[in-house]
C-alpha positions as CSV (number, residue, x, y, z in Angstrom):
1,M,-0.2,0.1,0.1
2,G,2.6,2.3,0.2
3,L,4.9,3.7,3.0
4,G,3.9,4.8,6.6
5,G,4.8,5.1,9.8
6,S,6.1,8.0,12.1
7,G,9.2,9.6,10.2
8,S,10.2,6.1,9.1
9,A,10.2,4.4,5.4
10,S,8.2,1.5,6.8
11,S,6.0,-0.6,4.1
12,L,1.9,-1.1,4.5
13,Y,0.0,-3.7,3.3
14,E,-3.1,-5.2,2.3
15,A,-4.1,-9.2,3.2
16,Y,-6.9,-11.1,1.8
17,I,-7.7,-14.6,3.2
18,W,-9.9,-17.3,1.4
19,N,-12.9,-17.8,2.2
20,P,-13.8,-21.6,1.4
21,Q,-17.5,-21.1,1.7
22,S,-18.0,-18.3,-0.3
23,R,-14.8,-19.8,-2.6
24,Q,-13.9,-16.0,-2.8
25,W,-11.1,-13.9,-1.2
26,D,-11.9,-11.7,1.8
27,Y,-10.2,-8.0,2.2
28,C,-8.8,-8.5,5.8
29,E,-9.1,-4.7,7.3
30,E,-7.4,-5.4,10.3
31,F,-4.4,-6.2,8.1
32,E,-4.1,-2.3,6.7
33,H,-2.8,-1.5,10.1
34,F,0.5,-3.6,10.5
35,I,3.7,-2.1,9.7
36,E,6.4,-4.3,8.3
37,P,4.5,-7.6,9.3
38,E,6.3,-11.1,10.0
39,I,3.9,-14.0,9.8
40,D,5.4,-17.0,11.6
41,E,2.9,-20.1,10.3
42,D,4.0,-22.6,12.4
43,A,2.7,-20.5,15.1
44,K,-0.2,-18.9,13.7
45,T,1.2,-15.3,14.5
46,I,1.7,-12.5,12.9
47,Y,4.7,-10.0,14.3
48,T,4.6,-6.3,13.6
49,S,7.0,-3.3,15.0
50,Y,7.3,0.4,14.6
51,R,8.2,3.7,16.1
52,N,5.1,5.5,17.0
53,G,6.9,9.1,17.4
54,P,10.2,9.9,18.0
55,D,10.4,8.4,21.8
56,D,8.4,4.7,20.8
57,F,9.2,1.8,19.5
58,V,6.4,-0.5,19.6
59,Q,6.4,-4.4,19.1
60,E,3.0,-6.3,18.7
61,E,2.0,-9.7,18.3
62,W,-1.5,-10.7,16.6
63,K,-3.1,-14.1,16.5
64,W,-6.7,-15.7,15.4
65,V,-8.7,-15.3,18.5
66,D,-12.7,-16.6,17.8
67,G,-12.3,-16.2,13.9
68,K,-10.8,-12.6,14.8
69,L,-7.6,-11.0,14.0
70,T,-6.6,-10.1,17.8
71,M,-3.4,-8.3,19.2
72,T,-2.7,-10.5,21.9
73,K,0.7,-8.9,23.3
74,Q,2.1,-5.2,23.0
75,K,5.5,-4.0,24.3
76,V,6.0,0.0,24.1
77,E,9.9,1.0,24.6
78,K,10.8,4.3,25.3
79,I,14.0,5.5,23.3
80,N,16.4,8.2,24.6
């Protein structure tokens, strides 16, 4: 989708998820907020990290919970 983030050149992405019932690709709106996502297929987890302004570095972990993409962990570090 292009570049985003706070003062960085991070890439933004889109995702489509196969829906076996409709036999079509469904747009995953939650994914468009991820910056530089890393997907761990074995753990079924998406990791993302980004700067949030000049002082914060954020790391997040996302998983599918009850059919919805959900943030399961977030760590915010202050950068001095």
